[in-house]
SEKOL-32034 format. One record per residue (C-alpha): x, z, y; residue in three letters. Coordinates in pm, whole numbers, plus 50000, padded with zeros to 5 digits. Layout:
BEGIN
XZYALA;...
END
This chain:
BEGIN
500075000049986MET;501464990350332ALA;502265017050605ALA;499665016750866ASN;500975027151219PRO;497545032651359PHE;497095062151081ASN;500295078451252ILE;499105075051603SER;495575087251502LYS;497375120151334ARG;499215123851678LEU;496155121651868ARG;494525148251634GLU;497375167451665ASP;497045167952057LYS;493375177252025GLU;494255207351785GLN;496895218352032GLN;494315217552310ALA;491765238852094GLN;494455262452008SER;495355265952394ALA;491855269752477ALA;491415299552199SER;494425316452336ILE;493015312652692ASN;489935331252576GLU;492195359252440SER;493915359352775LEU;490695361852972ALA;489855393952760ILE;493255408052849VAL;492955398053198ASP;489805416453226ALA;491185448653092ILE;494085445553328ILE;491455440953618ASP;490005475653513GLU;493205490753553TYR;493865472153890ASP;490535487254020GLU;491405522353910LEU;495155520654040ILE;494025507854381ILE;491415537154404LYS;494485562954336LEU;496765544054569ASP;494215542454832THR;493675581054798LYS;497595586654890ILE;497315566755208GLN;495745592855431PRO;498445618655337TYR;501425598755449ILE;500915590555808PRO;500465627955899PRO;503975635455772ILE;505385605555938ASN;503745613456275GLU;505425647756268LYS;508785631656161ILE;508385610856480LYS;507525640256682ALA;511035656356579VAL;512685624456707GLN;510745624857040THR;511705661157082ALA;515535653157054TYR;515165622157267LEU;513585641757535ASN;516155668057545ARG;518855640557601ILE;516785622957856SER;516315653058055HIS;520025658358087GLY;520275690357869CYS;522755671357619ARG;524975639757613SER;524535612457342ASP;527425592357471LEU;531065589357376LYS;534235567557447TRP;534875547057129ILE;538075525957070GLN;536685490056963ILE;539695469256961ASP;543515467357028THR;544865431757126LYS;547345413857322SER;546045405057684LEU;546715371357786ASN;548145376858144ILE;548445346158372TYR;552335337358450ASN;553295368458276ASP;554085383357939SER;551145392457704ASP;550615430057700GLU;549245450757431GLU;546105467857539VAL;543335490957387VAL;539695484057472VAL;537295513257480TYR;533515512757525GLU;530865539557595VAL;528745540457285LYS;526285564357121LYS;528145592956957ASP;528185587456577PRO;529285625156536ASN;525785637656675THR;523735611356500PHE;520915622056279ARG;518085604356107PHE;514905614255905LEU;513355590955656GLY;509675582255676TYR;507665590355362TYR;506265562655146GLY;505145553254805ALA;507745529854663LYS;506535503454408PHE;508635484554146TYR;506875453354018ARG;507725431553706HIS;507055394353734PRO;504425399753464LYS;502395422953711ASN;500765392553862ARG;497675370053910ASP;497355350353586TYR;495305322753750GLY;498505310853919ALA;501775294653797ASN;504895309253953VAL;507685286353822VAL;510735297754048LEU;511745322754284THR;513725315254581ILE;515595347254659ASP;517065337754991THR;515675313855246ALA;514855308955599ASP;511435298955746ALA;510945293156125ASN;507585289656304PRO;507395252556455GLY;509565239456169SER;508245226555833GLY;511915230155676ALA;512245258855436LEU;516335264155456ILE;517375275155081ILE;520435298155103LEU;520695305754744ASP;523875298754563ASP;521905274654316ASP;519995257754593ALA;521435223954476ALA;519925229054125GLU;516765243754283LEU;516215210754496THR;517055189154213GLY;520505176654369PHE;522415192754074SER;521445192453697THR;524135215753583THR;521475239153431THR;518205233153250ALA;516115246553538SER;513375220753635ALA;513895229654010GLY;511305224554293ILE;509085194354262LYS;507065176354535THR;503585189354545GLY;504625226254450ASP;503445252754681LEU;505305278254872ILE;504275315254953LYS;506155346055027ASP;503655366654840SER;500755360854592LEU;498725388954744ASP;499715397755078ASN;501355365855261PRO;502805371855592VAL;504915342255656ILE;502845315755491PHE;499265327055494GLN;498165294955338THR;500575277855081ALA;502115247455221PRO;502995219954966SER;506605204854921VAL;506515170355072THR;510355162555001GLY;513665177954933LEU;517195172055122GLY;519955184555320THR;519765193455674THR;522175209855947SER;521295245956038TYR;522765279056157ALA;522065302255887ALA;524425328256007TYR;525645340656365ASN;528495359656502TYR;529155382556815ALA;531295371057089VAL;531745389457431SER;531835372457776GLY;530145366858099PHE;528305337958273CYS;527005327858610THR;523225318158667ALA;522775277358696SER;526355272558552ASP;526625256558194ASN;529585280158057LYS;530115310557865ILE;533445327657942TYR;535275347057656GLY;536615379557802ASP;538915386857510GLN;537015420157423ARG;534755411057123VAL;535805378856916GLY;536995345457049PHE;534745318157184ILE;537105292557056THR;536705303456681ASP;533575282056694PHE;532745245056700ASN;531135218656909ILE;527225216556810GLY;527025254456701ASP;524045273156857GLU;524325301257085ILE;521775329757172TYR;521475360557347ASP;520865384057027ASN;521665383456669SER;517945376056578ASP;517995345656806ARG;515575361857055THR;516265359057436SER;517035386857696ASP;516855357957965GLY;520395347357972PHE;520655316357736ILE;517745292357699PRO;516255286957352THR;517805255357186GLY;521195257657362THR;524395246457177THR;528015244157251ILE;529025211057378THR;532765216157441GLY;535755239457518PHE;538195246557805GLY;540255273757996THR;540025286558343ALA;541905313358539VAL;540015344158653GLY;540245379858758ILE;539775409358554THR;540725445358579SER;542755466858340TYR;544765499958343VAL;548475492058367GLN;551165512858186SER;551705534658500ASN;547965545158503GLY;546835523058808ILE;543695503058758THR;544355468158910THR;542955432158930ALA;544935405858778ILE;544675369458702GLU;544125360658333VAL;543315329958125VAL;539745327558018PHE;538575306457738ASP;535125291057804PHE;532485271057603ALA;530395246657788THR;526535246057688LEU;523905220857665SER;521765241057892ASN;522675259758210PRO;522535299958166VAL;519555316658344VAL;520995346658461SER;524465360558527SER;526415386258344VAL;529025407758571ASP;532535398058433PRO;533595436958478GLU;530795447158221ILE;530435415957999GLY;527945414757715ARG;527705402557353ASN;526395368157281PHE;525705354756929HIS;526985319156806VAL;525085304456520GLY;527465283656293VAL;525965252356199VAL;526475240655836SER;524705218255590THR;522155234155364TYR;519465222555112TYR;515985225755226PHE;512365218455109ALA;510165198855362SER;506815215855386LEU;503265203055471SER;502925230955732ALA;505085253355927ALA;505135292155881PRO;503075313856098VAL;505535341156105ALA;509445340656102THR;510985347455764GLY;514865352155779ILE;516765356155451GLN;513435362555268SER;512355354654928SER;509545331054852PHE;507625319554513LEU;507435285254409VAL;503915278554260ILE;503095251054050ARG;499415242554101PRO;496985233953819GLY;494215249553586ASP;495655273953344ILE;494845250153059SER;497195224953215ASP;499895252253302ILE;503645241153286GLU;505395275153203PHE;508985281553116ASP;508975304152831SER;512555312052908SER;511635330953211LYS;511815368753197ASN;508705389953218PRO;510435420753359ILE;513065404553589ASP;513535400553892PRO;511745432954010VAL;509955430754328GLU;510325464154535ILE;508305473554831GLY;506125500154992ILE;502605504454847ALA;500455500155160GLU;498255473255286GLY;498245442755067GLY;500735458954836ASN;498425487254717ILE;497855486554351GLY;501055466354284LYS;503955474054038GLY;504615490953714HIS;506175522253879GLN;505575540354209VAL;507535568354338ASP;507185590054669LEU;510505585054877ILE;511815593855225ASN;515325579155178ASN;515535563555518GLY;516005528955382ASP;514645497855550PRO;510985489655523LYS;511065457555331ILE;509735439055031THR;512695421254819THR;513795410954465GLN;516115431554232TRP;517715416653929SER;517745449153733GLU;518715435153379ILE;521885422053526THR;523205455353644ASP;522735443754009GLU;522815474054240PRO;519265482254344GLU;518635470354703PRO;518045494254982ALA;514285497955021VAL;512465525655179GLY;509745532955446ALA;512105531555724GLY;513315561655949ARG;513595577556297VAL;517135579956443GLU;518475604456715TYR;521155622356850TYR;521465661956880ILE;524065655657161GLY;526735677357295ASP;527805689657651LEU;530315663857719GLN;529455633657939TRP;532035605557942PRO;533795596258275THR;535965569258410ILE;538795575958649SER;540075546658873VAL;543585551359017LYS;544415529159317ASP;547975518759442GLY;548215550259665ASP;547835573759368GLY;544255583459468ASP;541865588259163VAL;538035582059191THR;536145597558882THR;532715586258803THR;530295589758505HIS;530395561058266ALA;527435543758126THR;526195531857785LEU;528005498557717GLY;530535501457977GLN;534255490257864ARG;537625494257992VAL;540815477257901ILE;543935502157894ILE;547615494257865SER;549155507357530VAL;551755525057751GLY;549395541657989SER;548285576758000THR;544715573857884THR;543535604758049GLY;543775589758392ALA;541325563458276ALA;538725577258045ILE;537505614157992GLY;534665637457985TYR;532905664458205THR;530695691658130GLY;528375682058428THR;525635655858383PRO;525305625758614PRO;522355645658796ALA;525005670858912GLY;523985701658692SER;522535710158369ILE;518755716758428PRO;517585752158418GLY;514685746458177ASP;516575732257888CYS;515495762757677GLY;511965746357691THR;513285716257518TYR;515265734457257ASP;512045753057165SER;510115720157144ALA;512665708356900ILE;512285741556682THR;508445737056703THR;508535700456594ALA;510855707556297GLU;508615735256185SER;505285715556206GLU;507135688056009MET;508385710455738ASN;504705724255718ALA;503005691555664ILE;505585681655400ILE;504935712555197ALA;501185705855225GLN;500845671155154ASN;503555660354905THR;501935679654625PRO;498585660054675ILE;500475628354693ILE;502485634954370ASN;499445642454188HIS;497855609654260TYR;501055591054176ILE;501065608553850SER;497455595753761GLY;498345560053881SER;501725560253690GLN;499755565953355THR;497445538253435LEU;500385516053544ARG;502185523153204SER;498895510153029LEU;498665479953245ARG;502295469953191ASP;501785470452815THR;498745444852841ASP;500585424653105GLU;503295420152842GLY;500595406652594GLN;499015384452883ALA;502545370552961TRP;502715361552605GLY;499525343152600TYR;500675323752897LEU;503875312452725GLN;501955301952427SER;499475280952645ILE;502495263652820GLY;504265255852496TYR;500855239652328LEU;500255220352644ASN;503855205052629ALA;503515199252241LYS;499965181552307GLY;501575159452578LYS;504285148752364GLN;501915140852057SER;499875118152303LEU;502935100952442GLN;504225093652088GLN;500905079851985ALA;500775056652299GLU;504365044152230GLN;503345035151857ILE;500195019351975GLU;502074998552245ASP;503494972351975PHE;501644942051810ASN;502084955151467TRP;500724922451316VAL;503674901651437ASP;506094928251307ILE;
END
């Protein structure tokens, strides 16, 4: 009996239908488990919600302690300032030999710095703790999203593989049509899920660095003052901003870039080896800008600007720009489609990476674990690869910072050519350049008298306010934390049960993805066999 190729293609099509039926059966089991998970979700959310009213009163009292300390400083009862050495370098003196100098700046005194961590319920969330109606195929660990731009700049080390420009791994990478979100449950950066319309490379300033200098309004130059960084370390085309977060203080217009470099002779003051403060001509490096600056910066004071170094990065072009800024944030890549048609990578780990954040707002109910913390770490949501022994990222509920202060206010003494010394109080951010060979006491120092002329007579009232604030804070902590921990204990029991069922749901999802792939393969094989005219073969 002659072989019939159409019998083979028929069997393949029957296999495809059988795989579809098996996937549908597993999908029914998944729906049952998902319903049980939803019950856990409801109860966990109720317990997490009960926690919420007990945390803000604690944090309000923590804030009150900070306010009490700040009030004592601002009233003139204490000083929170100190001269800090920030650099030692050679000063480029015009028509003379370079001279070794030390740069001091008035900063907040680190020796009197204190902080108190806000309280919060910190959650840890496995990938399997998810909405099973969606298909998360990838996590972009680090990327930048900027309002007004549809480009998602991918900063991961494997960005080339994520965007499909390298095939050194088996990862399928991002595909056109995939959806991008910063969170499935509580999106902030992308409140809708824009789709990927293309992939490529682009020039972008992902990182920026400080350089100090000064400028004149309406001029298009920034002069480096040789105090922090060197303006000539950067390149034409690099971006320049007022602040490290790219916000403006009214000096550099948005969108300004470096267009060139040069040098100029200018005047600066410094303390000579004989202790005399004098004005000298020095060589200043400068950068020309694509836009004129808006406001002037005094050469004697200076300020830090920030230069964004432009490099080439991989990016995903999106159908819509974000509604909020996301710098070095993590994003989910979602492959759309009905669950019966899901493409699921069975090699993905159900317990890694772990999402970490604070259980409040849209994060209530998340996670396989919740702990009450007041570690003072930043209030962020991030990813942690726990199984690779990666150090746990610093995640907390934020903190308040303050200075207990002391009775020493920084001063600056200026000695003229006649030997006369004028001493005044130094201010925050004030800098002085002192020759290494000079007597520094003639230039910087301290006094027990505040700028107002004398220590106020009512400072005892401010000391008492601090004592009262700390006492009230400790009382509310002792009252509320046992209640919070009681609710956390109950929610943790439910989270453990949910975590087990989510492991089962994850397995069902893997099986559905595998059967869908096998069904597609069987159909393709049947069509390839049927493509021939077997009568002529």
